[in-house]
N, C-alpha and C positions, 0 to 999 in steps of 0.2 A: 328338610322344608318345614318351615312352620306351618301348624294347622290353621289354616283359614275357615273351617268350620268349627273353631274352638267357641266356648261360651263368651259373652260379653266380660266376664270376668278374667277371661284367662287369655281372651285373643289379643292379638300383637297391636301395638299401636301403629299407625302408618303414619309416615312423614313425609311430604310430597315437596320435591324439589321444583316447585311450578317454575322456576327461571329456566332450568334445562329443558322442561317440556314446552313451554312458550316458545323458544327458538326452534327446537325440533319440530313441532309440530306446523310453525311457520314455513320452513324449508321443506318439509316432506310432503304437504299437501300442495295441491295446485292452488292459482289465485280464485277465491271465492269471494263474492260480493253480492250482496242482495239487491233487491230491485233500485234503491236508494244510490247505490254504487259503494255503500258502506262494506270495507272488506270485513269478513267474519270468518275465514277458513282457520286461523289459529285460535280464535274462540272455541269453534267446533271440535277442533283436535284436541285441546285441554282439557274441556269439560267432558267430552267422549271419554277420555284417560280416567277422571275421577269417577264416571260412572261404571266404569270397568272395576276397578276397586272396589267400589261399593257392593258391586256384584259379586266379584271373587272374593272379599273379607266382609260379609254382611254383619259380623260382630264387631268388628274393629272399629276404634275411632280413628278419625283420618283428621289430620293438620296440613294447611298449604303453607309454604314458605316461598316468597320471592325477595329478589335483591331489592335493595332500596336504591334510591336514585343518588348519585354523590360519590365521593371518595370513601375509600377503606384503610383500615390501617394497613394493609399492603402496599397502598401507594404511598406512603410515609416510608417505607422500608425500601421501596424501588421505585423510584420517579417514571419508570417508562412499563410499570405494570398495565397490561391490558392496553398499552399503547396503539398496537397493531390490530385491536378490535374495532371495527366501523361501528360510528352511531347508529342507533336503532332503526330498522328500515323505516320510511314514511309509512307502508301499509301496515307494518305490524304495531306502531305507536297508538293508533285510536282503539287497536283490540286490547289494550291492557286493561282500560279501565271496567269493560263490560265484563271481561274475566272476573277482576276482582268483585264486582258487583252480584255476578251469578254465584261465586264460591261462598258469598256471605248469604244469600238468599238460600243455599243449599243448606243453609245451617252449619257449614264447617268454619272452623277457626282459621283467621287469614293473618298471617306474621311478616311483617316487614320493617325489619329493624336496622338503623342506619348505624354507619360506620363499620359494619361487617358483610359477609356475603351471607346468602340463604344457605350455602355449605356449613357455616359457622355456627349459625343457629339450629340447623338440623343435628349439627355433632354435637351441640351441648345437650339438647333435648333428648338425643338418644342415649348418651352416657349418664344422664341425668335417670333416665328412664331404667336404666339396668341396675343403677345402684338401688333402686327402689323395687326391684325384680320383677320390672317389665319387660316383655320383649318387644323389639321394634321391627319395623319393615321400613326402610328407606326407599320410596318409589323415585327413580333417577334414569337419568342416560348417560350420567356423568362417570367417567372411569376413576375420578380421582376420589369418588365416594368409597371406592373399595376399601380404604385405609381404615375405614370405619367397621368393617365386618371383623366380629367376633363371635362367639358361641351365642350370645343373644341378638346381635343386629346383623341383619341379613339384609340386600338389595333386591329388588323386583323391577324390572323395567319393561312396562306394558307395553309399549312399542314394538319390541322384538321378543315378548315373552319369554325373556330371560330371567334365571333365578341365580343369584350369587351368594354361598354360605361359603365359610371357610375354606371346604374343598372344592368347592366351585371358581373361589380366587387361584387357588393352588392349580387346578385344571386350566384355567384360562391364561394364566401369565408364567406359570412354571414355580412360583413361589407364593408364599404366604401372606395376607394382608398386612403383617407387620413389617414388610419390606415394600410395601408400595409408594411410600413418600420416598423412601431411598430411589426407586425406580423414576418416579417422575423426576426429582431432583436430575439425575444423570440425565436424560432424555428432554428435559423442559417439556413445555408446552406453549405452541405457537399461537394459540387461541389467547392464551392468557399472558401471553408473552414473558412466561418463565424461562429465562435463558438456558438453564443447564449447561451442560458440557458441549462444544462445538465438536460437531462429527460423530457427537454419540446418538444414533438412533434407537427405536425400540429393541431391534435384535441384538444390538451392542450392549444396550441397556441390562437387558435380560441374559445376555451372555455373562456379564460382569456381575450381576447378583447371584446368579446360579451358581457360577465359578467360585467367588469369596463371600460373597454375602451384603453386610449393609454398607453403606457410602463409607462411615467412619472405618468398616474393616478394609473396606478396599484402598482408603488414603494410607492405614496403616500397613499394608501389605502391596505396595505399588510394583514392585519387581514380580511378584507372583501374578500380575495380570499377564506379562509375557508369555507365560508357560499355557495361557488360554487358547482355544483353537479358532476362535472368529477371525475372522478378516481384519487385520491392521492392528493385532495385538501388540506385536513387537514394539511399535511406536507410542501405544496409546499410553503408558506411564507418563511421558512427557506432555503429553496432551492434557491428562488429568491433573498433574502437577502444576502448569500453567494456569488452568481455570481453576482451580481450588477453591477459591473464594467465593467465585459465581456458583460452585456447585452447593456450597453449603448455604448461599443465599438462596437458593432455588429450593433446598430443603425447607428452609423458614417459610416460604412464600407458598409451597405445594402442602403443607401443614394445615388441615382443617381445625379450629379452635374449637374446644370443648368445653370452654369454661366463660361464653359470654355471659355477663349480667343480664338476665332476663326478667321481665315483670312477670311471667306465665312460668309453671314449670308442667313437667308431662300430666300431671293429674288433673290440670285446671284445662285441659284440650278438650272439652267435651262437645259433643255434637248435639246441635238442636233440632227441633223440627223445622223442615223447611217451610220458608214463606210462599206458599202457592201461589198467591197471588203477583208477588214481586215476581216470581220466574215466568209466571204468564206474560206479564208485561215486557219482561225482557226478552223472551223467547219470540213474542210478536214482532217487538222492534227488529230484532236481528232476521225474523222471517225464519226461524227452526219449527217447521210446520209440523214434522213429525212430534218433534217434543209439547209442542201446543196441544196437538191431538192427544198425547199420553197423559197430559194435565185433566184433559175433558172426560177421560176415562175410555178414551179410542186405542183399539191396540195400536203398539208403535212400537219400533226398535228401541233396544238398549245396546246396541254395538258396541263392541270396545273400540278404541281407537288405534288403528295401526298406521304405522310408518308405510307411505305409499311412494311409488315411482310414477305417479301419474304426469302428465306432460304439462309443464307451466306455460306453454304456449297456449293460445286461445283456438281449441278445437271446435269446430263447428257443432253447435248444440240446439237442441230446442230451446227457445226463448224461457228464462227462468219466470213462471208465474205463479203465483200463489195458486196452490191446488186444494180445494176444500178436502175434507175427510170424506171417503167414499164408505157408503154403508152397502155392504156387499150382501148379496141375494145369492146364495148357491144353493143349488136344488139337485137331487139325484132322482134320477126318472127309474122306477123299478117296475113298471108295467105298461102295457101297451096302450091304456086309456092315456097316461101323463105322456108318454112319449109321442102318441099321434096328437096330442092338443100343443105339443110344444115344436113339432116339424115344421107348421106353415112359418112361422118366425124365422127358422133356419133357411128355409128355401126362399123368403122375402130379403134377407139381408145381403147388402153389398159386400160386405168382408166379413170373415169369420176368423177367429183364433181357435185352432184346433190343435189337439194334443191326445195322444196314445199313452196309456198306461200297460204294462206288460210284465212279462214274467220273467225276462232277461236282458241283459245290457247289450249282449251280442245280437245285432240285429238279425242275422241269419237265422237264429235259433228261437227268438222271442216269439211268443204268441200273444193276442191281445187278452188283456185282463178288462178293459174299460176305454171309453172314447168321453172326452171332454171338450166343452163347445163355449166360446163367448161370443157376442157380437154386441153388446152394450158394455160400456165399464162398469166394474162393480158387479156382474149378473154373470154368472155361469150355470151349465149344467153339467152334471157327471152320468154318464150311463153305464152302470156297472153290468159287465156280461160274461166273467170267468172267477170270480172270487169262489174259492172251493174251501175255505175254513168248515169247520163243525159250526150248525147252528146258522149259517149264511140264509138269509132272507131270500125270498125268490127275487129271481132276475131275469132279463129279457137274454133269450138265447142267443148266442153270438150271431150265429148265421142268419138268423131273422132279422137282426139291428142291421148287418152289413148288405142283406139284399134289398133293404130298404132305402139304406144311404149309398148305396153304390153308385147310383146315377148323379148323386150330387158330389161324391168324393172324386169321380173321374171326369166330371165338367170341367173344360178348360176354361169356360166363363164364369164360374162359380169360384170368385178370388178367396182364397186362404192365407193365413198369416201364421206363422209357427216359430219356435226356438228348436231349432237343430230339426227341420223336417226332414232331412235326408234320413234321418232314423225312421221317422215315422213313414215314409215312403216305403221303406224296405220293407218295415214289418207287416204293412198292409198288403205287399205283395206276397208274403207268407201265406194269406188268407185269399189270393186272388185278384186282388183289388189295386189298381195302377192310381195313385194320388196323383192329381192333374190339377191346374190352378194354382200352384204355389206361386204366390205374387209377392209376398216378403218372408224375411227372415230374420227375427230380431237378433239372433246372434251375429249373423252377417251383417245387419244393419249397423250394430256395435263395432264390431272389426274395421268396417271401412271407415266410421266416423274417426276411430283413433284405435288401432290396433293395439297401443302399449299403455292406454288409460286404464286398463283394469283386465281381469279376466273376462271372459264373454260368455259363463254360465248364468242361468236366470238368477239364482240366488244372488249373486255378486251384482248383478245389472240393477235387480231390483231395489236392492240396498243402495247402491249408486245413484240411480236416476230418479226413484220413486219414494227414497227415504222409508222403504218396506222390508221389513223382515219377513221372507217366506218361512212357511212350514217346512222343515229340512226333511228329507226322506229318513233320516236317521231318527227323528223325532218319532215317527209312527212305525217304522220297521226295527228300531235296535240296531246295535253294531256288532260288528265283528262276527264270529263263527254261527252265533244264533240269530244273525239278521234275518228277518222273515223277507220270503219274495214276494211282491204285490198282491199276488192271488191267494196270500196266506193272510193278508191286513183284513180287519173287519171294514164294512162298508161305513160303518159310522166315522171311522177314523179316513178311510181312504177318500169318502165324498168331498170333505173340504180341500185336502189334499190336491186332489186331479182338479177338483173345478177352478182352485187357485191359479194352478198352472196353466191353465186357459185364459183367466181373468187378467193375471198379469202379464202374460203374452200379448196382450191386446192395448194394455196400457202402455207396455213398453214400446210398441209400434208407434203408439200416439204420440209418444213421446220424442221418441228417436227420428221418426221420418222428416220431420221438418227441418231437422239440423243436414239430413241430406239433400232436401228440397233447395236450401239456400245456398248449397255449393254444387252447380252443375257438373264440375269435374267428379265429385266425389259419387254422386247420384249415376253418373253415367258408368263409372267403375262397378257400382251395386247391380245396376239394370243390364249391361253387357258382357260381364265377366263372371261376377259372383252368383248371380241368381241361376243364370243359363248353365253354369257349370255343375249346380247340384244335382239334377238327375243325371248328368253325364259321369259324375262319381258314384253315384249310386248305383249306376249301370255296371260300372268297372267292377266294386265292389263284389255285387252279387254275382258277376262273371266268375271272378276268382282266377288262380293260377294253378296249373296242375303240378305237382312236385314229386318226385319220385322217394318214397320212403326207403325203399330198397338201398339206393343210392346214398341217403343220409345216414341210414345206421351203417353202410359200410365205411363210410367218413368218419363217423363217431369212435367205431373202432380203433382206425387208423389213428386218427387225433389223440385218443387216449392212449395208444402206445407210445406215440412221439411225447405225450407229455411225463410218461412214466420214464423215459429216457432222458428227459431234460432235466426231471427231478434229480436222477442219479447222479447226471453231470453236475447240478448246482451243488448237490451235496460234497461231491469229490471235491470242487473247487473252494467250497465252502470249509474243508475238512471235517466235517460234523453232518448230521442230520437234523433238521430244522421245518418249520412250517413255512412254505414259502408264502402263504396267504398273512402271516403274521408280520405288521410293521414294525411289532417290539422285537421280534427275533432277528429280523431282517436288518434292522439298524444296529442292534449289537455286532451282528456277524460283519455288516459293511464296514461301520464308520468306529467300532471299537477294536475289532480283532483284525481286519483287513486295513484300518488306516486310512479308507479312501476320503478324498476331499468331501468335506460339508458343503452342500449347494445351497440347501433352504432349511430354514428349521420350521418346527410347527408353531404354533400358538403358545406352546406349552414348554419351548426351547429345546425340544428334541430333536436330532437331525430327521428330515422328511424323508420317506421313501416314496413320495408320490410318483406318479408316471413320467412327469416331465422331468423330474429328477434323476430317475434311472434310464431315462432316456438320453439326458447328457452323459451320464456316466457310461452308458454303454458304448459310447464314441471310444473310450480309452481303457476299459475294464472287461475282463471276461464274463464274471459274475452276474453283473447286470445286464449284459447282453443275452445271455440265458434267462434271466428272470425276466426279461419284457419279452422274450419268444414265448416263454411259459404262459405269461398273463394274455397274450394275444392269442395264442392258440386256446387256453381254457375259455376264453371270452366267445371265442367262435363256436366250440363245443357245446357251453352251456344255452347261449342265445339262439344259435341256429340248428346245428345238425342234431343236438337232442330234443330241442323244442317244437322245430317246426313239423316232424311227424305227427305231435301230439295236436297239433292244430288244424290237421286235415278234417274238415266237417265230413261227418260218416255220410250227410246225403248225398252230397255232390261229389265228394271224392277231393275237392279241391281247398287250397288255402283263400281266405278271405279276409284282407287286409282292411284295417280302415283308414281312409283318408280324411285330414282335418284341414279344414279352411280357414278357421280362427285361431291358429295356433302361432307361427311366426310372425314377428314382427314385419317383414319385407313384403308377405305377400306370399311366399312359397308355401307349397303344400308339404304336409308332414303325413306319415302314416304310422299306424301301430298294430301290434298284435298281427303279424310280424311289423316291425319296422323295416321296410323295404331300402329306405334311404342311406342305413347304415352297413350293409353289407359291403365288407372290404374289395377291391376291385384291383388293386396293386398287388395283391401277393396271390400266390398259388392257390394257397386254401380256400381264400375268398371267391376267386374264380370257380374253384369245386362247387361251393354250395350254390354258384348261379348256375352250374352243369346240372343242378337238380331240378331246377324249373324248365320242364318238358313239354314238348308240344304232343297232343295225342296224334295217334296212327293217321295219317293222311294228311297231316297239319305241319306246318314250321313256324318256329318264331321268328318274328320280323322285329327288330330293334330299330329305332329312326330316332338320331341323336343331334341337337345343335351341336354345331362345331364352334368351340371357342366365343359362344354367344356373348359373355360378358364384357370381352375384350372387343368385339364388334358394337356393341352398345357403347364403350366408352371411345372408340373412335368415333362415332356418331354424337355424342354428347362432348365432346370435346373440341369435335372438327379440326383435329388434329392432321396436318397434311400428310406428314410421314405414316401415320397408321392408316389413313383412308388409302393411300396410295398400294402400302403392304396387301390390304384385303382386296381393293380393287382388282389388283394383277393376280389374285390367287396365292400369293408367295406365301409359305412356311412364316408367318408372322414371330414366332419365337428365334426361327434362324435370322430373319431381317433385323430383329432387335439385337441378336448377339452381334451382328456385322457391324450395326452401328455404335453398340458400347463399346465393342473391343475394338473397334477400328480396322475392320479386316473386310475381304471379300466375302460375298457369301459363300463361293466355292470352298475359301479357307476355314468356315466355321466348323469345330470340331464338335462332338456330341456333348462334351463337357462345357463348352461355350452355350451351347443350346439350352442345356439344363438349367445352368446359371441365368441363361435371359428369360428362359421360362419363370423362373423364380421371382425374377424382377417385374416380369409383366403381371403376374398374378399377385405377387407380394404388394405391388405398388397400388392396386385398385382395392386391396381389402387395407390401405393405410400402414403399409408394415414400416417400420423404422428401419435405420441403419442399423441398429443394434440388432433387430430381429432379422434382417437379410443376411447379417455378418453371422450369426447362429446356424441359419439355415445353408448357407453357402460354406460353412467351416473357414472364414476367412477373417482377417481382422477388419475392426469397426471402421476404420480411416478407407480401407480398401473398398468396402462395402458403400460408405459415403459416397467414394469417386465412382463408382459403378451408377450410383443414384444420381449423382449431378451430370453425368455423361448422358444417362437417358433422359434427363430434363432438357439437355442441350438439344438433343437429336429429335425430341418429341416437347418443343416447349407448350404446345395447344394441352397436353395433359396436365402440364404443372399450372396453367392458366385455368383451366376446368377447376382443379382441386382449391385453387386459391378462391376461385369465383363462388363453388358451392360450400365452402366453409363459410365465406363471409355472408352469404344467404341465408345458411342454417343459422347462424347468430342473430340475423335479423328476423327472421319469420317464426323460428322454432321449429321448422319443419322442411324437409326435402321431399320431393315427389318425383315418381316415374312419369313416363313417356304417356301413359294413357292417365295421368292425374291423379294416382293413388298416392297418399300422403304417407309420412312416415315421420311422427312427433318427435322430437328429441328433448327430454325433460331436462337433460344435465347439459345442453349444449351452452349455457351461461352459469353454469355452476360455479361455487367459488372454488371448489377443489379443481385444481388444473388436471388432476389425473383423470377425474370424471368427464372434465370439460374436452380435454383431449381424445377418450375413448368415443365420445360422441361425435366429435370433428371425423374419427376414421369411419364410424358408421354413416355418416354424411355423405361421406364420399363413395363408399359403396352401395347403399340402400337403394339409390336411383338406378345404377344397372343390375343390381340383384332381383330388385323387385320389379324393373323391365321384364327382365328375362322370365320372372314367374309370370308376368301379365301376358306374355308372348305365348309362352306353352300352353296357358289357360286357354287363350282364345284360338290356338290349334287344336286342343283337346275338343272344344265345342263346334270347330268347324268340321273335324273329321268326324264326331260323333254325328252330326245332323246330316252328314253326306253318307256315312255307309250303309244305313239301312236301306236306301233305293239305289244302292250302286249295283246290285245285283252280285256283289261279291260275298262270298263266304270268310268273313273274316272279322276280328272284334278286338277291342283294346282290353288288354287284361293287366296292364300297370302302370303307373307313369312313376319317374325314380330320377330326381334332379331335372334336368334340361331333356330327358329320354321318354319316348312312348314304346310301348312293348306291345308287340299285336301276336294274336294267333290266327295264322291264315292257311286256308285251304292249299294244298301244295298246286293245285291248277289255277289259284287266282293270286299267285305269289307276284308275279311281275306288275300286274296290272295295279295290284293293292301298293306296291311299293312305289310305283311312279307317282301315285295319286298323293298317297301320304306326304311324300316329298314334297310334292306341288303345293298341297295345303299348309303344312307346317312351314314351307319358305314364304308364304304369303302371309303369314298370321301377325307379322310385324312389318312396319316400313321403316327402313333405316336407309342412312347414305352409303351403306354399304350391303353386299350381298348377305342375306340369311342362309348360310351353307347347311344343309341337313345331310348328314351321312347314315344309310339303312343297310345294315346287313342282316343277313339271314342265316339259320342254322336249326338244328334239330333240339337244342336248348337255347337258354339266355346266353351263357357265355359264349357259345359257338356264333351267336347272331353279332357278336362283336369283332 
């Protein structure tokens, strides 16, 4: 990689493909308008990218090149060149001139040359620069530019943080830059309407070039094409011969000119001092407040632009208003006098942002180092209590601080707002304090407003909503093995960091909450589901689950023996020893030695040995079948049987997972350390891992599970008479579907028919195509399509629902659960049909998956509220998918089982019964 810290004399020249970034910024970012209704998203994206380049290459000269209006020489060569490209969107057109104005005001050369494209100007300048012994970096997102790469010219894409030198091109495409034009000529380019050779796509073009070489070499050796291993190779020579002229025309169209007559050369591209007055006027007009503040000397972000998958639909957010720069006032309270002077203000505040600084990310192990508070935007205090480095100043003792604050912390009427307060609640419990009055959580506010707009951590939220770059933990603690824990950080550094956490939390709440208030359904999801669930999850986490380290240890030994046996079997089938974890060695054995069919290739053109490939090969060949079994058992061993015993908390003797409310798009909970959702239940080995989750002496495990909840929700949403009738009568819905689809009586349905019907039932609610169903059932595509057609004939309401929800998603940009939770679909109207179809599949399934998630959350809240006053010795220890797992005293089993079923069944109101099945056992597996 070119050294970006070089001196100005040796630093590379940066040539920016402005046109590439203009369109990518426009399509990557959500619609962004200022208060005058002026679109500004593409402006911000492109300028952010230039700021990023200045930061990454401080000594380099930067020039920006855009396409000119009008035709180019390529239109004379091929009348239909770029004929498919739509006109510039109306929302983008008015953003071009402001970009030009800002680039010039930044002191950067701006080049727009008529008759050629930006690529040609960049190519010419780049090659002239190399003749003058200058190194060049082309900043672009356009793959066509890879043809320019040589020892002196490299590419960087600031949107994806990718960097391409000669080796990078070879790694990405499987051949060097010198063959890039040949590649483009063969496959063509739909965006630019470069025709290429019909029927030759990316993979075929790669195979042709890797197998033979250049375009000319391919046409000189057409018969050699038949010997290549890609699909359709036998008939490809005729196709290539038929479209020879088009291939060579495409080669000309794809070739970037490097000899454009220009009025300036590389050495003329100097960077001038920025016109700060002009920039200020432009930024104020566009309402880029953070950049205005920066010009005024206020701290402001210089964050790089990054491609985003934020929703294009209008999610409810607080109205965009001009936010004046906030002069922050952060204080550190080191003595009792200052603490006592501040305390009355805390007690008088209606709402306080609160945060803890701790010794550990694991809430069960963490101890408090300090506490921060904010009740006025821009003002915050930090109270250090546990810093222990050499030379630490006097601090207030933690016990003393908690003794004074405990009545406030435990007061239900003293409202608190935090960022991920579930963690702070658990940490305080380690010190004997139960946090109450948890009124708001900014992580959950952001998540409910738009689960897919961004990540929901404080740093990202502050950047997105407040245009503020926070102090990162790594900034004060360092990185890697030498990273300090918070108690080791000096108070001088810790104070601003901790105080900012509380301040930013308050400001985020003030920004986010109006967005929830203006959408009652989302406010209801926040207030009736997510916030009440927070303490419930905290209690479940702290209760933990008892596991048998001895059982897991025995399973690890047995799995180790089985893995050794499978390895020996693999060696025998391969006829040699090899590394089962090496894709390269595996590829040689499977595809070169055993001549197995190549299902898929990697971006570099080598046959893929990915899991889905081995899965397909395992259906017909013994070695891939052994490898799949080996991989599955190895993952179980490393992830669970080896690791779980190490995760047992020494103080409690239990495993304490962490539940996450703000990760999945649809509202489902996820868990980590350990991930309880991924323990397989369909294999004997997976069930044995569940056997290690045991009940203590005198107790039993009770597992209560919603039966076919998503299909029941589908029946409700679709109002399909056949499905409603099946569930109302308590029929086996998969068997009933089999009878309908295969046209037989219920009594005649075989096990194989039922399994196929189950695949159809669940496949269709996940938007599975005929191709996907055919693959799963191992039947022909036409036969799978017949099953689907027959299914929709028998259940027309389901098809009507799917059509209806697709149309609604396209119209409004989101879908909703029965409780009003929204899932925004940023790609529902994407130009890329594959992205659009993926969003449509999500639109069909999300209301079912999200409603199921909402129902079990409501059930958890209801059960948790009932249990303490029930007089029963029972507690929730896990939530996994659609299942709640309890630890119950033997004497209270029947009463608990009955009440749990009743409360879970009543957690949702559907047109069909919510069936809950509850089992009991000495361990989790036995309870099923």
